[in-house]
C-alpha positions in Angstrom: -6.8 -5.7 29.4 -6.3 -2.9 26.9 -9.2 -1.9 24.8 -9.0 -2.3 21.0 -10.1 -0.2 18.1 -10.6 -0.3 14.4 -10.7 2.6 12.0 -12.5 2.2 8.6 -11.6 5.0 6.2 -13.7 6.1 3.2 -13.0 8.8 0.6 -9.9 10.6 -0.4 -6.3 10.4 0.8 -6.9 13.4 3.1 -9.3 11.3 5.0 -6.7 8.6 5.3 -4.3 11.1 7.0 -7.1 12.1 9.4 -7.5 8.4 10.2 -3.8 8.0 10.8 -4.0 11.0 13.2 -6.9 9.4 15.1 -5.0 6.1 15.2 -2.0 7.8 16.7 -4.2 9.6 19.3 -6.0 6.5 20.4 -2.8 4.5 20.7 -1.4 7.3 22.8 -4.5 6.9 25.0 -3.7 3.2 25.5 -5.9 1.6 22.9 -4.4 -1.1 20.6 -5.4 -1.8 17.0 -7.7 -4.8 16.5 -7.1 -7.5 13.9 -10.5 -6.8 12.4 -13.6 -4.6 12.9 -15.6 -7.6 14.3 -13.0 -8.0 17.1 -12.7 -4.3 18.2 -14.1 -2.6 21.3 -14.4 0.6 19.4 -15.2 0.8 15.6 -14.6 4.3 14.0 -16.0 4.9 10.5 -14.3 8.0 8.9 -16.9 8.9 6.3 -16.9 10.8 3.0 -19.6 13.3 2.0 -18.2 14.7 -1.3 -21.0 13.4 -3.6 -24.1 11.3 -3.2 -22.4 8.1 -4.2 -19.8 8.5 -1.5 -22.4 9.3 1.1 -24.3 6.1 0.2 -21.2 4.1 0.5 -20.5 5.6 3.9 -24.0 4.8 5.2 -23.8 1.2 3.8 -20.4 0.7 5.5 -21.6 2.0 8.8 -24.6 -0.3 8.8 -22.5 -3.3 7.8 -19.9 -2.7 10.5 -22.7 -2.1 13.1 -24.2 -5.5 12.2 -20.8 -7.2 12.4 -19.6 -5.7 15.6 -18.6 -7.7 18.6 -20.9 -7.9 21.7 -20.6 -4.7 23.7 -18.6 -2.9 21.0 -19.3 0.8 20.2 -19.5 2.3 16.7 -18.7 5.9 16.2 -19.2 7.8 12.9 -16.8 10.7 12.2 -15.4 12.5 9.2 -17.1 14.7 6.6 -20.6 13.2 6.8 -20.6 13.5 10.6 -19.5 17.1 10.3 -21.9 18.1 7.5 -25.0 16.0 8.5 -24.4 15.3 12.2 -27.9 15.7 13.6 -29.5 14.0 10.6 -27.1 11.1 10.9 -27.7 10.6 14.6 -31.4 10.4 14.0 -31.2 8.2 10.9 -28.7 5.7 12.3 -29.9 4.6 15.8 -27.5 1.6 15.3 -24.4 3.8 16.1 -23.4 4.9 19.5 -22.1 8.4 18.5 -21.8 10.7 15.6 -18.7 12.7 16.2 -17.8 15.5 13.9 -14.5 17.4 13.8 -15.5 19.0 17.0 -15.2 15.8 19.0 -12.1 13.8 19.8 -12.3 10.1 20.0 -11.2 8.8 23.4 -10.9 5.4 25.1 -14.0 3.3 25.3 -16.7 3.8 26.5 -17.1 6.9 24.4 -16.1 10.2 22.9 -15.2 13.3 25.1 -16.3 16.8 24.5 -12.9 18.1 23.3 -13.1 20.0 20.0 -11.1 18.9 17.0 -10.3 22.1 15.1 -10.1 21.3 11.4 -10.4 24.4 9.3 -11.9 26.4 12.2 -10.7 27.8 15.5 -12.5 26.9 18.7 -14.3 29.5 20.6 -13.0 31.4 23.6 -12.3 29.1 26.6 -12.8 26.0 24.5 -9.9 23.5 24.6 -8.2 22.7 21.2 -7.6 19.2 20.0 -6.0 19.9 16.6 -6.3 16.8 14.5 -4.3 18.4 11.6 -1.2 18.6 13.8 -1.4 15.5 15.8 1.5 13.0 15.5 1.1 9.9 13.4 2.4 6.4 13.7 5.2 5.3 11.4 4.0 4.5 7.9 2.8 0.9 7.5 3.7 0.9 3.8 6.8 2.2 2.0 4.8 5.3 1.1 2.6 7.7 3.0 0.3 10.7 2.4 1.3 14.0 4.0 -1.6 16.5 4.4 0.0 19.9 4.2 -3.1 22.0 4.8 -6.8 21.8 5.7 -9.7 23.6 4.1 -10.1 25.5 0.9 -10.4 29.2 -0.1 -11.9 28.5 -3.5 -15.6 28.7 -4.3 -16.1 26.1 -7.0 -19.8 25.9 -8.0 -20.1 22.1 -7.4 -18.1 21.7 -4.1 -19.4 21.9 -0.6 -16.1 21.1 1.1 -15.3 24.7 2.2 -18.7 24.8 4.0 -17.6 22.2 6.5 -13.8 22.0 6.2 -13.4 25.8 6.5 -10.9 28.2 5.0 -7.5 27.0 4.1 -5.1 26.5 7.0 -1.5 25.6 6.1 0.8 23.8 8.4 4.4 25.0 9.1 7.2 23.6 7.0 9.0 22.6 10.1 6.1 20.6 11.4 5.6 18.9 8.1 9.3 17.9 7.9 9.2 16.5 11.4 6.2 14.3 10.3 8.1 13.2 7.2 10.9 12.0 9.4 8.5 10.2 11.7 6.8 8.4 8.9 10.0 6.8 7.7 8.5 6.3 4.2 10.5 6.1 1.0 7.8 8.0 -1.0 5.8 10.9 0.4 2.6 12.0 -1.4 1.6 15.6 -0.7 -2.1 16.2 -0.5 -4.5 19.0 0.4 -7.8 20.4 -0.9 -5.8 23.0 -2.9 -2.2 21.8 -2.8 -0.5 24.5 -4.9 -2.0 27.2 -2.7 0.0 25.9 0.3 1.0 28.8 2.5 -1.1 31.4 0.8 -3.1 31.9 3.9 0.1 32.7 5.9 0.7 35.8 3.8 2.9 36.7 0.8 6.4 35.4 1.1 5.7 33.3 4.1 5.3 29.8 2.7 4.9 28.2 -0.7 4.6 24.8 -2.2 8.0 25.0 -4.1 10.4 25.2 -1.1 8.3 22.5 0.7 8.6 20.1 -2.3 12.3 20.7 -2.4 12.7 20.2 1.3 10.7 16.9 1.3 12.7 15.7 -1.7 15.9 16.1 0.2 14.5 13.6 2.9 12.9 10.9 0.8 13.5 9.0 -2.4 10.3 10.1 -4.0 7.9 13.0 -3.5 4.6 13.1 -5.4 2.0 15.9 -5.6 -1.7 15.3 -5.9 -4.5 17.8 -6.8 -2.9 20.7 -8.5 -5.2 23.6 -9.6 -4.2 24.4 -13.2 -3.9 28.1 -12.8 -1.3 27.5 -10.1 0.9 25.2 -12.2 3.7 27.8 -12.7 6.9 27.3 -14.6 8.8 27.2 -11.2 6.5 24.5 -9.8 6.8 22.4 -13.0 10.6 22.7 -12.9 10.6 21.7 -9.2 8.4 18.7 -9.9 10.7 17.6 -12.8 13.8 18.1 -10.6 12.5 15.6 -8.0 12.7 12.8 -10.6 8.9 12.1 -10.3 7.4 13.8 -13.3 3.8 13.0 -12.3 1.2 15.7 -12.7 -2.3 15.4 -11.1 -4.3 18.3 -12.6 -7.7 19.3 -11.3 -9.3 20.3 -14.6 -13.0 19.2 -14.1 -13.9 20.2 -17.7 -12.6 21.9 -20.8 -15.5 24.0 -22.1 -14.8 27.6 -21.3 -18.5 28.6 -20.8 -19.1 25.5 -18.6 -16.0 26.1 -16.5 -17.2 29.7 -15.9 -20.5 28.2 -14.6 -18.4 25.9 -12.4 -16.6 29.0 -11.2 -13.3 27.5 -12.5 -10.4 28.9 -14.5 -9.2 27.8 -17.9 -10.2 26.0 -21.0 -9.2 23.0 -23.0 -6.7 24.9 -25.2 -4.9 26.3 -22.1 -4.8 22.9 -20.5 -3.5 21.2 -23.6 -0.8 23.9 -24.1 0.5 23.3 -20.6 0.5 19.5 -21.0 2.4 19.8 -24.3 5.0 22.1 -22.8 5.6 19.7 -19.9 6.0 16.8 -22.3 8.5 18.9 -24.4 10.6 19.3 -21.2 10.1 15.6 -20.1 8.6 13.3 -22.7 8.1 10.6 -20.0 5.9 12.8 -17.8 2.7 11.1 -16.5 -0.6 12.9 -16.2 -3.8 12.3 -14.3 -7.0 14.4 -14.1 -10.7 14.1 -13.3 -13.8 15.5 -15.0 -17.4 16.2 -14.0 -20.0 15.0 -16.5 -23.5 16.5 -16.6 -22.9 19.7 -14.8 -25.9 21.9 -15.2 -25.9 23.5 -18.6 -23.5 21.0 -20.2 -24.4 20.9 -23.9 -23.6 18.3 -26.6 -21.0 20.7 -27.9 -19.4 20.9 -24.4 -19.4 17.1 -24.3 -17.8 16.9 -27.8 -15.1 19.3 -26.6 -14.3 17.1 -23.7 -14.1 14.0 -26.0 -11.8 15.8 -28.3 -9.6 16.9 -25.4 -9.4 13.4 -24.1 -8.2 12.2 -27.6 -5.7 15.0 -27.9 -4.3 15.0 -24.3 -3.7 11.3 -24.1 -3.6 11.4 -20.3 -2.2 8.3 -18.6 -5.0 8.3 -16.0 -8.4 9.9 -15.9 -11.6 9.7 -13.8 -15.0 10.8 -14.9 -17.8 11.4 -12.4 -21.4 12.3 -12.8 -22.5 15.7 -11.4 -23.9 15.4 -7.9 -26.3 18.2 -6.7 -25.0 19.4 -3.3 -27.1 21.4 -1.0 -25.7 24.9 -0.3 -23.5 25.0 -3.4 -23.8 27.5 -6.3 -24.7 24.7 -8.7 -27.5 23.3 -6.6 -30.1 25.8 -8.0 -28.7 26.2 -11.5 -30.9 25.7 -14.5 -30.1 23.3 -17.3 -30.0 20.1 -15.3 -28.8 17.2 -17.5 -31.1 14.1 -17.5 -29.6 11.2 -15.6 -29.9 8.9 -18.6 -28.0 11.3 -20.9 -25.4 11.8 -18.2 -24.8 8.1 -18.0 -24.5 7.8 -21.8 -21.8 10.6 -21.7 -20.0 8.9 -18.9 -19.9 5.6 -20.6 -18.6 7.2 -23.9 -15.8 9.0 -22.1 -14.8 6.1 -19.9 -14.6 3.7 -22.9 -12.4 6.1 -24.8 -10.1 6.8 -21.9 -9.8 3.1 -21.0 -8.5 2.5 -24.5 -6.0 5.4 -24.2 -4.7 4.2 -20.8 -4.3 0.6 -22.1 -2.4 1.9 -25.2 -0.1 4.0 -23.1 0.6 1.0 -20.9 1.3 -1.2 -23.9 3.9 1.3 -25.0 5.9 0.6 -21.9 6.4 -3.1 -22.8 10.1 -3.8 -23.2 11.2 -0.7 -21.3 13.2 -0.7 -18.1 11.8 1.2 -15.1 12.7 1.6 -11.4 9.9 0.5 -9.1 9.2 0.8 -5.4 7.9 -2.5 -4.1 4.8 -1.6 -2.0 3.9 -5.2 -1.1 4.9 -8.7 -2.0 4.5 -9.0 -5.7 3.2 -5.4 -6.2 5.2 -2.3 -7.2 4.9 1.1 -8.7 7.1 3.4 -10.9 6.8 7.2 -10.8 3.9 6.8 -13.3 1.6 5.3 -10.7 0.3 7.0 -7.7 -0.6 4.7 -4.8 -4.2 3.4 -4.5 -5.6 5.3 -7.5 -3.6 4.2 -10.6 -2.5 0.9 -12.0 0.2 -1.3 -10.4 3.1 -3.3 -11.6 3.2 -7.0 -10.8 6.7 -8.2 -9.9 8.2 -11.4 -8.6 7.5 -12.1 -4.9 11.2 -12.4 -4.3 11.7 -8.6 -4.6 12.0 -7.1 -1.1 9.1 -4.9 0.1 10.2 -1.3 0.6 13.1 -1.7 -1.8 13.7 0.0 -5.2 14.4 -2.4 -8.1 15.1 -2.1 -11.8 12.6 -4.2 -13.8 11.8 -4.8 -17.4 8.1 -4.5 -18.4 7.1 -7.8 -20.1 3.4 -7.4 -20.3 0.3 -5.2 -19.8 -3.1 -6.1 -18.5 -5.2 -2.9 -19.1 -4.0 -0.4 -16.5 -1.6 -2.9 -14.9 1.9 -4.0 -16.0 3.9 -7.2 -15.5 7.6 -6.9 -15.0 10.7 -9.0 -14.3 14.0 -7.9 -12.6 16.8 -6.6 -14.8 19.8 -8.9 -14.8 22.5 -7.4 -12.6 24.9 -6.9 -15.6 22.4 -4.7 -17.3 21.3 -2.3 -14.6 20.1 1.3 -15.1 16.6 2.4 -16.1 14.5 5.4 -15.4 12.8 5.8 -12.0 
């Protein structure tokens, strides 16, 4: 009887792609997916280690799945926590059977094999390569799919430890990416990477770039969406390319708006530059949607810095925005900076920003009531327009009668905070924006 497996994924979309690759590998080895983690012979937890909150969630999940496992089942911890804290995890979690970083490939039960998985780093001489980044994936299980175009990151942001365990940027070839797009058979492809707009830079000038890749993917699917764009790389050409796809959605990695604080973060820009760029995009496409994330309480953040961020939030009127408290990460530039912000003050600032942004998001959603939009039906009763990225933004509730995987014109009839309610457009009316 074939052995079964279950993969539990935590963290960002890039981790989801890694899990898909592991799934494809295990299925190729003869394993079959289980209906639940408590019925699997092998339970794999793909962890996140970006900030303390994510690490705690990973540990809690590992312990819960270990307790719920079937008799004789094995639990393997992989992903970012396994790579960054492998030895510590193995000692702290005697409940698990193995802690397998990127240097170990998951194989059929009873356990992992010593075949390196080269993510962001090349194996040593004589060491076989098991390249997770370029492994094939199963067909997408939803009408959309993430496509990871590169691994690693060449930037040195003060708060981020990712380059220390994901390595330098390593871009995939356009041909390989397009093959994967065809294999996924999804109607929407979401491009992801640690530094998406830098795609191809590691291959040398003129070799690869994000613009021709976006154009090539757009020729194959109905929608292509980009996540995580570093603001200094948001060129006019890239903006025009995104707008030409018909998905005017811009996920900008801003992190803060105070120039002195951004320099402390080892980041580019300031609020004025960011706002000018957003305003220019809206002039070209008034319906453009924007998302960003900001760190609150980075060492040295003053009340004036916080006030600048509040003013930017009011002025920018972003559709979607996340705020996260600073997490001290060992080995990063920020770990030893002076000016640590007290936790209580950090939480007060977070609450103020989230309350203000929640009101802005709700108001922008209310503005859509009465408009006609084209949605992709992700699941029965749930759909998205170009304004909503999968899994991170709001959704649009639609009638269960709309076919999953189909596009449909709908009229927005209500809003519930970040979510919308819509009804199909009568056939005689038609039209609408995507």
